[in-house]
N, CA and C atoms as an extended XYZ file, in Angstrom:
426
Properties=species:S:1:pos:R:3:atomname:S:1:resname:S:1:resid:I:1 pbc="F F F"
N         3.652      -42.087       24.358 N   MET     1
C         4.923      -41.650       24.934 CA  MET     1
C         6.003      -41.729       23.243 C   MET     1
N         7.431      -40.865       23.402 N   LEU     2
C         7.973      -40.652       22.302 CA  LEU     2
C         9.132      -41.103       22.689 C   LEU     2
N         9.086      -42.325       23.779 N   ASN     3
C        10.572      -42.448       23.893 CA  ASN     3
C        11.071      -43.385       22.281 C   ASN     3
N        12.479      -42.886       22.695 N   GLY     4
C        13.212      -43.563       20.946 CA  GLY     4
C        12.714      -42.671       20.009 C   GLY     4
N        11.933      -42.156       19.575 N   PHE     5
C        11.215      -41.274       18.880 CA  PHE     5
C        11.877      -40.064       18.319 C   PHE     5
N        12.622      -39.954       17.418 N   ASN     6
C        13.196      -38.665       17.440 CA  ASN     6
C        12.316      -37.625       16.764 C   ASN     6
N        11.389      -36.715       17.697 N   PHE     7
C        10.537      -35.943       17.004 CA  PHE     7
C        10.814      -34.537       16.114 C   PHE     7
N        10.666      -34.492       15.039 N   PRO     8
C        11.072      -33.671       14.202 CA  PRO     8
C        11.051      -32.169       14.576 C   PRO     8
N        10.469      -32.022       15.808 N   PHE     9
C        10.658      -30.154       16.194 CA  PHE     9
C        11.528      -30.280       17.504 C   PHE     9
N        12.608      -31.284       17.729 N   ASN    10
C        13.340      -31.530       19.043 CA  ASN    10
C        13.965      -30.201       18.788 C   ASN    10
N        14.524      -29.816       17.270 N   ALA    11
C        15.389      -29.201       16.819 CA  ALA    11
C        15.417      -27.721       17.765 C   ALA    11
N        14.005      -27.730       17.353 N   PHE    12
C        13.648      -25.855       18.144 CA  PHE    12
C        13.495      -25.759       19.021 C   PHE    12
N        14.306      -24.949       19.780 N   SER    13
C        13.596      -24.634       20.944 CA  SER    13
C        12.704      -23.711       21.705 C   SER    13
N        11.969      -23.733       22.638 N   TRP    14
C        11.308      -22.479       22.583 CA  TRP    14
C        11.700      -21.000       22.745 C   TRP    14
N        13.237      -20.955       23.169 N   GLU    15
C        13.628      -19.695       23.100 CA  GLU    15
C        13.803      -19.258       21.870 C   GLU    15
N        14.112      -20.127       21.125 N   ASN    16
C        14.272      -19.427       19.728 CA  ASN    16
C        13.132      -19.370       19.027 C   ASN    16
N        12.080      -19.911       19.517 N   ILE    17
C        10.726      -19.800       18.964 CA  ILE    17
C        10.576      -18.514       19.542 C   ILE    17
N        10.593      -18.423       20.744 N   ASN    18
C        10.253      -16.805       21.272 CA  ASN    18
C        10.878      -15.423       20.746 C   ASN    18
N        12.034      -16.011       20.147 N   LYS    19
C        12.898      -14.785       19.471 CA  LYS    19
C        12.368      -14.932       18.054 C   LYS    19
N        11.411      -15.816       17.340 N   LEU    20
C        11.079      -15.614       16.185 CA  LEU    20
C         9.491      -14.942       16.035 C   LEU    20
N         9.269      -15.127       16.968 N   LEU    21
C         7.695      -14.939       17.291 CA  LEU    21
C         7.324      -13.797       16.717 C   LEU    21
N         8.099      -12.327       17.301 N   PRO    22
C         7.303      -11.071       16.823 CA  PRO    22
C         7.692      -10.352       15.270 C   PRO    22
N         8.583      -11.285       14.481 N   ASP    23
C         8.965      -10.836       13.411 CA  ASP    23
C         8.057      -11.766       12.240 C   ASP    23
N         7.921      -13.005       12.873 N   VAL    24
C         6.894      -14.011       12.275 CA  VAL    24
C         5.379      -12.944       12.478 C   VAL    24
N         4.714      -12.220       13.523 N   MET    25
C         3.434      -11.694       13.847 CA  MET    25
C         3.698      -10.363       13.041 C   MET    25
N         4.836       -9.696       12.607 N   ALA    26
C         4.663       -8.372       12.226 CA  ALA    26
C         4.377       -8.542       10.617 C   ALA    26
N         5.019       -9.920       10.515 N   GLN    27
C         5.227      -10.291        8.524 CA  GLN    27
C         3.716      -10.784        8.438 C   GLN    27
N         3.239      -11.521        9.207 N   LEU    28
C         1.469      -11.954        8.984 CA  LEU    28
C         0.652      -10.560        8.775 C   LEU    28
N         1.117       -9.339        9.661 N   GLY    29
C         0.271       -8.176        9.540 CA  GLY    29
C         0.133       -7.801        8.238 C   GLY    29
N         1.086       -7.981        7.481 N   ASP    30
C         1.239       -7.665        6.028 CA  ASP    30
C         0.345       -8.583        4.933 C   ASP    30
N         0.121       -9.616        5.906 N   VAL    31
C        -0.714      -10.475        4.743 CA  VAL    31
C        -1.997      -10.926        5.322 C   VAL    31
N        -2.303      -10.751        6.127 N   LEU    32
C        -3.816      -11.154        6.829 CA  LEU    32
C        -4.893       -9.961        6.372 C   LEU    32
N        -6.392      -10.585        6.672 N   PRO    33
C        -7.052       -9.198        6.281 CA  PRO    33
C        -6.803       -8.366        7.233 C   PRO    33
N        -7.454       -7.160        7.114 N   ARG    34
C        -7.088       -5.742        7.804 CA  ARG    34
C        -8.056       -6.221        9.282 C   ARG    34
N        -7.230       -5.948        9.991 N   LEU    35
C        -7.486       -5.910       11.398 CA  LEU    35
C        -7.651       -4.680       12.035 C   LEU    35
N        -7.419       -3.595       11.523 N   GLY    36
C        -6.733       -2.290       12.045 CA  GLY    36
C        -7.002       -1.216       11.250 C   GLY    36
N        -6.790       -0.046       11.504 N   PRO    37
C        -6.710        1.020       10.448 CA  PRO    37
C        -6.191        0.924        9.153 C   PRO    37
N        -6.625        0.793        8.029 N   ARG    38
C        -5.557        0.984        6.574 CA  ARG    38
C        -4.757        2.202        6.492 C   ARG    38
N        -3.827        1.381        6.004 N   MET    39
C        -2.288        2.080        5.858 CA  MET    39
C        -1.798        1.846        4.346 C   MET    39
N        -1.131        2.926        3.956 N   ASP    40
C        -0.269        3.117        2.749 CA  ASP    40
C         1.067        3.241        3.094 C   ASP    40
N         2.237        2.469        2.486 N   LEU    41
C         3.559        2.387        3.219 CA  LEU    41
C         4.103        2.973        1.964 C   LEU    41
N         4.645        4.195        1.765 N   ILE    42
C         5.649        4.553        0.607 CA  ILE    42
C         7.079        4.972        0.896 C   ILE    42
N         8.000        4.495       -0.215 N   GLU    43
C         9.255        4.612       -0.260 CA  GLU    43
C         9.836        5.075       -0.941 C   GLU    43
N        10.895        6.421       -1.015 N   ASP    44
C        11.468        7.298       -1.788 CA  ASP    44
C        13.280        6.594       -1.197 C   ASP    44
N        14.149        7.109       -1.839 N   ASP    45
C        15.326        7.355       -1.781 CA  ASP    45
C        16.103        6.973       -0.280 C   ASP    45
N        15.335        8.272        0.535 N   GLU    46
C        15.852        8.496        1.486 CA  GLU    46
C        14.925        8.227        2.828 C   GLU    46
N        13.864        7.771        2.702 N   ARG    47
C        12.972        7.542        3.523 CA  ARG    47
C        11.451        6.971        3.864 C   ARG    47
N        10.827        6.555        4.407 N   LEU    48
C         9.625        5.722        4.408 CA  LEU    48
C         8.667        6.749        4.958 C   LEU    48
N         7.394        6.503        4.479 N   VAL    49
C         6.123        7.278        5.020 CA  VAL    49
C         5.060        6.477        5.221 C   VAL    49
N         4.493        6.415        5.921 N   ALA    50
C         3.033        5.642        6.388 CA  ALA    50
C         1.844        6.710        6.279 C   ALA    50
N         0.904        6.445        5.741 N   LEU    51
C        -0.210        7.174        5.590 CA  LEU    51
C        -1.407        6.224        6.735 C   LEU    51
N        -1.792        6.641        7.675 N   VAL    52
C        -2.753        5.879        8.392 CA  VAL    52
C        -4.031        6.389        8.440 C   VAL    52
N        -5.304        5.508        8.304 N   GLU    53
C        -6.361        6.352        8.045 CA  GLU    53
C        -7.164        6.381        9.699 C   GLU    53
N        -7.177        7.505       10.000 N   LEU    54
C        -7.958        7.550       11.522 CA  LEU    54
C        -8.770        8.537       11.573 C   LEU    54
N        -9.916        8.062       10.856 N   PRO    55
C       -10.962        9.113       10.860 CA  PRO    55
C       -11.688        9.600       12.186 C   PRO    55
N       -12.050       10.952       12.662 N   GLY    56
C       -12.690       11.233       13.436 CA  GLY    56
C       -11.763       11.113       14.928 C   GLY    56
N       -10.559       10.735       14.745 N   LEU    57
C        -9.754       10.987       15.554 CA  LEU    57
C        -9.891       12.295       17.006 C   LEU    57
N       -10.323       12.289       18.012 N   ARG    58
C       -10.187       13.925       19.059 CA  ARG    58
C        -9.087       13.631       19.861 C   ARG    58
N        -8.420       12.535       20.386 N   ASP    59
C        -7.343       12.775       21.223 CA  ASP    59
C        -5.924       12.211       20.632 C   ASP    59
N        -5.238       13.094       20.321 N   LEU    60
C        -3.661       12.343       19.961 CA  LEU    60
C        -3.044       12.234       20.555 C   LEU    60
N        -3.224       12.060       22.491 N   SER    61
C        -2.327       12.046       23.242 CA  SER    61
C        -2.631       10.125       23.479 C   SER    61
N        -3.741        9.749       23.062 N   GLY    62
C        -4.261        8.253       23.379 CA  GLY    62
C        -3.597        7.250       22.137 C   GLY    62
N        -2.613        7.895       21.001 N   VAL    63
C        -1.908        7.112       20.234 CA  VAL    63
C        -0.697        6.931       20.192 C   VAL    63
N        -0.053        5.692       20.225 N   THR    64
C         0.995        5.481       20.408 CA  THR    64
C         1.813        4.824       19.327 C   THR    64
N         2.557        5.137       18.921 N   ILE    65
C         3.861        5.153       17.537 CA  ILE    65
C         5.250        4.372       18.105 C   ILE    65
N         5.253        3.704       17.976 N   VAL    66
C         6.610        2.882       18.212 CA  VAL    66
C         7.320        1.884       16.914 C   VAL    66
N         8.184        2.598       17.198 N   LEU    67
C         9.403        1.719       15.841 CA  LEU    67
C        10.380        1.036       16.898 C   LEU    67
N        10.705       -0.006       16.263 N   GLN    68
C        11.465       -0.993       16.878 CA  GLN    68
C        12.378       -2.061       15.389 C   GLN    68
N        13.321       -1.244       15.350 N   GLN    69
C        14.271       -2.166       14.247 CA  GLN    69
C        13.366       -1.833       12.603 C   GLN    69
N        12.994       -3.071       12.445 N   SER    70
C        11.944       -2.766       11.207 CA  SER    70
C        10.565       -3.098       11.614 C   SER    70
N         9.951       -2.879       12.322 N   THR    71
C         8.816       -2.895       12.872 CA  THR    71
C         8.315       -1.540       13.254 C   THR    71
N         7.022       -1.163       12.691 N   LEU    72
C         6.314        0.058       12.742 CA  LEU    72
C         4.813       -0.332       13.645 C   LEU    72
N         4.821       -0.286       15.129 N   ARG    73
C         3.511       -0.452       15.581 CA  ARG    73
C         2.429        0.671       15.996 C   ARG    73
N         1.457        1.091       15.907 N   ILE    74
C         0.258        1.802       15.977 CA  ILE    74
C        -0.620        1.515       16.907 C   ILE    74
N        -1.183        2.128       17.967 N   ALA    75
C        -2.052        1.910       19.033 CA  ALA    75
C        -2.994        2.815       19.223 C   ALA    75
N        -4.206        2.817       19.136 N   GLY    76
C        -4.728        3.636       20.312 CA  GLY    76
C        -6.259        3.662       20.607 C   GLY    76
N        -6.750        4.938       20.483 N   ASP    77
C        -8.631        4.462       20.695 CA  ASP    77
C        -8.996        5.612       19.506 C   ASP    77
N        -9.934        5.259       18.970 N   LEU    78
C       -10.747        5.898       17.838 CA  LEU    78
C       -12.421        6.394       18.822 C   LEU    78
N       -12.632        5.802       19.665 N   GLY    79
C       -13.856        6.296       20.475 CA  GLY    79
C       -15.380        5.208       19.760 C   GLY    79
N       -16.331        5.042       20.103 N   THR    80
C       -17.152        4.401       19.432 CA  THR    80
C       -18.371        5.217       19.435 C   THR    80
N       -19.747        4.857       18.613 N   TYR    81
C       -20.986        5.665       18.194 CA  TYR    81
C       -21.898        5.652       19.389 C   TYR    81
N       -22.263        6.914       19.591 N   SER    82
C       -22.788        7.406       21.025 CA  SER    82
C       -24.072        8.122       20.122 C   SER    82
N       -24.744        7.523       19.380 N   GLY    83
C       -25.831        8.346       18.472 CA  GLY    83
C       -26.807        7.858       18.731 C   GLY    83
N       -27.974        7.756       18.463 N   ARG    84
C       -29.357        7.316       18.638 CA  ARG    84
C       -29.757        6.368       17.637 C   ARG    84
N       -30.491        5.158       18.091 N   GLY    85
C       -30.357        4.058       17.181 CA  GLY    85
C       -29.740        3.058       17.085 C   GLY    85
N       -29.981        2.342       16.722 N   ASN    86
C       -29.546        0.802       16.806 CA  ASN    86
C       -28.507        0.729       15.530 C   ASN    86
N       -26.888        0.235       15.847 N   VAL    87
C       -26.222       -0.020       14.539 CA  VAL    87
C       -26.557       -1.190       13.962 C   VAL    87
N       -27.052       -1.132       12.907 N   LEU    88
C       -27.161       -2.373       11.958 CA  LEU    88
C       -26.114       -2.772       11.026 C   LEU    88
N       -25.125       -1.972       10.619 N   ARG    89
C       -23.815       -2.504       10.437 CA  ARG    89
C       -22.675       -1.493       10.762 C   ARG    89
N       -21.756       -2.112       10.751 N   ARG    90
C       -20.894       -1.873       11.265 CA  ARG    90
C       -19.359       -2.101       10.501 C   ARG    90
N       -18.677       -0.957        9.706 N   GLU    91
C       -17.547       -0.990        8.760 CA  GLU    91
C       -16.461       -0.313        9.137 C   GLU    91
N       -16.736        0.942       10.287 N   ARG    92
C       -15.768        1.753       10.296 CA  ARG    92
C       -15.080        1.489       11.538 C   ARG    92
N       -13.746        1.503       11.722 N   ILE    93
C       -13.166        0.748       13.002 CA  ILE    93
C       -13.177        1.789       14.422 C   ILE    93
N       -13.655        1.135       15.089 N   GLN    94
C       -14.571        2.008       16.512 CA  GLN    94
C       -13.312        1.553       17.554 C   GLN    94
N       -13.528        1.909       18.304 N   GLY    95
C       -12.803        1.833       19.648 CA  GLY    95
C       -11.193        1.272       19.685 C   GLY    95
N       -10.845        0.655       20.272 N   HIS    96
C        -9.033        0.378       20.427 CA  HIS    96
C        -8.644       -0.201       19.152 C   HIS    96
N        -7.686        0.000       18.554 N   PHE    97
C        -7.152       -0.600       17.494 CA  PHE    97
C        -5.678       -0.466       17.745 C   PHE    97
N        -5.092       -1.483       16.813 N   GLU    98
C        -3.709       -1.825       17.219 CA  GLU    98
C        -3.141       -2.181       15.589 C   GLU    98
N        -2.003       -1.707       15.122 N   ARG    99
C        -1.855       -2.144       13.642 CA  ARG    99
C        -0.006       -2.498       13.490 C   ARG    99
N         0.382       -3.584       13.453 N   THR   100
C         1.897       -3.703       13.751 CA  THR   100
C         2.171       -4.154       12.364 C   THR   100
N         3.013       -3.587       11.405 N   ILE   101
C         3.662       -3.997        9.797 CA  ILE   101
C         5.117       -3.942        9.944 C   ILE   101
N         5.893       -4.997        9.066 N   HIS   102
C         6.848       -4.860        9.446 CA  HIS   102
C         7.363       -4.180        7.727 C   HIS   102
N         8.852       -3.274        8.445 N   LEU   103
C         9.197       -2.064        7.497 CA  LEU   103
C        10.268       -3.122        6.088 C   LEU   103
N        10.213       -2.574        5.195 N   PRO   104
C        11.008       -3.195        4.410 CA  PRO   104
C        12.804       -2.866        4.242 C   PRO   104
N        12.703       -1.765        5.200 N   VAL   105
C        14.296       -1.548        5.432 CA  VAL   105
C        14.402       -0.953        7.228 C   VAL   105
N        15.499       -0.840        7.717 N   ARG   106
C        15.614       -0.249        8.991 CA  ARG   106
C        15.424        1.195        8.991 C   ARG   106
N        15.184        1.784        9.883 N   VAL   107
C        14.858        3.470       10.024 CA  VAL   107
C        15.996        3.774       11.035 C   VAL   107
N        16.040        5.109       10.521 N   LYS   108
C        17.199        5.668       11.789 CA  LYS   108
C        16.590        5.956       13.044 C   LYS   108
N        17.039        5.715       14.440 N   LYS   109
C        16.355        5.700       15.397 CA  LYS   109
C        16.241        7.511       15.820 C   LYS   109
N        15.095        7.569       16.168 N   GLY   110
C        14.796        8.884       16.687 CA  GLY   110
C        14.574        9.974       15.240 C   GLY   110
N        14.005        9.063       13.967 N   SER   111
C        14.172       10.030       13.196 CA  SER   111
C        13.020       10.085       12.149 C   SER   111
N        11.628        9.410       13.230 N   ALA   112
C        10.479        9.706       13.090 CA  ALA   112
C         9.495       10.896       13.360 C   ALA   112
N         9.003       11.384       12.262 N   VAL   113
C         7.947       12.678       12.577 CA  VAL   113
C         6.829       11.914       12.362 C   VAL   113
N         5.704       12.482       13.144 N   ALA   114
C         4.208       12.157       12.771 CA  ALA   114
C         3.279       13.663       13.016 C   ALA   114
N         2.238       13.748       11.968 N   ALA   115
C         1.441       14.708       11.828 CA  ALA   115
C         0.184       14.208       11.688 C   ALA   115
N        -1.183       14.767       12.424 N   TYR   116
C        -1.872       14.454       12.017 CA  TYR   116
C        -3.308       15.362       11.371 C   TYR   116
N        -3.377       15.075       10.228 N   LYS   117
C        -4.595       16.214        9.503 CA  LYS   117
C        -5.507       15.653        8.572 C   LYS   117
N        -6.996       15.890        8.908 N   ASN   118
C        -8.077       15.214        7.727 CA  ASN   118
C        -8.338       14.141        7.830 C   ASN   118
N        -7.829       13.306        9.103 N   GLY   119
C        -8.251       12.184        9.387 CA  GLY   119
C        -7.263       11.114        8.630 C   GLY   119
N        -6.041       11.549        8.208 N   ILE   120
C        -4.823       10.838        7.943 CA  ILE   120
C        -3.617       10.794        8.882 C   ILE   120
N        -3.113       10.314        9.392 N   LEU   121
C        -1.630       10.307       10.210 CA  LEU   121
C        -0.343       10.019        9.361 C   LEU   121
N         0.039       10.909        9.577 N   ARG   122
C         1.503       10.817        8.472 CA  ARG   122
C         2.542       10.277        9.406 C   ARG   122
N         3.349        9.438        8.951 N   ILE   123
C         4.503        9.319        9.870 CA  ILE   123
C         5.642        9.097        8.924 C   ILE   123
N         6.783       10.033        8.864 N   GLU   124
C         7.942       10.059        8.029 CA  GLU   124
C         8.969        9.152        8.828 C   GLU   124
N         9.914        8.287        8.160 N   MET   125
C        10.634        7.762        9.246 CA  MET   125
C        11.903        7.619        7.733 C   MET   125
N        13.271        8.635        8.277 N   GLU   126
C        14.627        8.386        7.373 CA  GLU   126
C        14.966        6.815        7.615 C   GLU   126
N        15.780        6.550        6.367 N   LYS   127
C        16.132        4.931        6.154 CA  LYS   127
C        17.859        5.563        6.930 C   LYS   127
N        17.510        4.118        7.585 N   GLU   128
C        19.011        4.044        8.023 CA  GLU   128
C        20.073        3.216        7.294 C   GLU   128
N        21.004        3.754        6.943 N   ILE   129
C        22.153        3.573        5.593 CA  ILE   129
C        23.073        2.370        6.396 C   ILE   129
N        23.032        1.270        5.616 N   GLU   130
C        23.817        0.354        5.979 CA  GLU   130
C        25.344        0.172        6.467 C   GLU   130
N        25.765       -0.235        7.060 N   GLU   131
C        27.136       -0.052        7.712 CA  GLU   131
C        27.827       -0.600        6.404 C   GLU   131
N        27.579       -1.981        5.738 N   ASP   132
C        28.256       -2.639        5.054 CA  ASP   132
C        28.024       -2.204        3.444 C   ASP   132
N        27.201       -1.285        3.357 N   CYS   133
C        27.128       -1.469        1.893 CA  CYS   133
C        27.569        0.101        1.410 C   CYS   133
N        28.329        0.317        0.193 N   GLY   134
C        28.814        2.153        0.011 CA  GLY   134
C        27.984        2.963       -0.148 C   GLY   134
N        27.887        3.889       -0.150 N   VAL   135
C        27.029        5.145       -0.453 CA  VAL   135
C        27.917        5.923       -1.416 C   VAL   135
N        26.716        6.125       -2.223 N   ARG   136
C        27.683        6.844       -3.856 CA  ARG   136
C        27.411        8.452       -3.118 C   ARG   136
N        29.121        9.215       -3.782 N   VAL   137
C        29.246       10.165       -3.282 CA  VAL   137
C        29.480       10.860       -4.976 C   VAL   137
N        28.681       11.936       -5.323 N   ASN   138
C        28.893       12.888       -6.396 CA  ASN   138
C        29.599       13.134       -6.397 C   ASN   138
N        30.791       13.567       -7.574 N   ILE   139
C        31.728       14.494       -7.718 CA  ILE   139
C        31.454       15.972       -8.538 C   ILE   139
N        31.633       16.767       -8.272 N   PHE   140
C        31.146       18.034       -8.908 CA  PHE   140
C        32.209       18.923       -9.275 C   PHE   140
N        32.561       19.306      -10.747 N   ARG   141
C        33.602       20.137      -11.134 CA  ARG   141
C        33.985       21.142      -10.346 C   ARG   141
N        34.967       22.128       -9.684 N   GLU   142
C        35.058       23.254       -9.481 CA  GLU   142
C        35.425       24.402      -10.631 C   GLU   142
């Protein structure tokens, strides 16, 4: 029993932990071994582009893409091998997949556009301009 002992974690409430957990899990997705489809994330001045490997995807309606603040979540189903013979080694992602990553910046709500071609899902997202930072405006001579 811990009567009179100031347990070091008493300062953390479950409410605070529950608020922080989604951010922690999203960031862990960046460092844990690959548990879902491989993905590249590319950034330029105006947008982020995610390139996700989904070879053999037959039904696009089964893929869900959710953007929430600075988190990108992709889930779906790639089906499973149904040919003849025993599978001796399995390296390709099959069946249900889910991938969540933390984005380095916030993106504009409703700006995401996704397209699937040759086994690659391409998701383009416009960056959100921070309200508290200035935006450089170029001056042109008339």
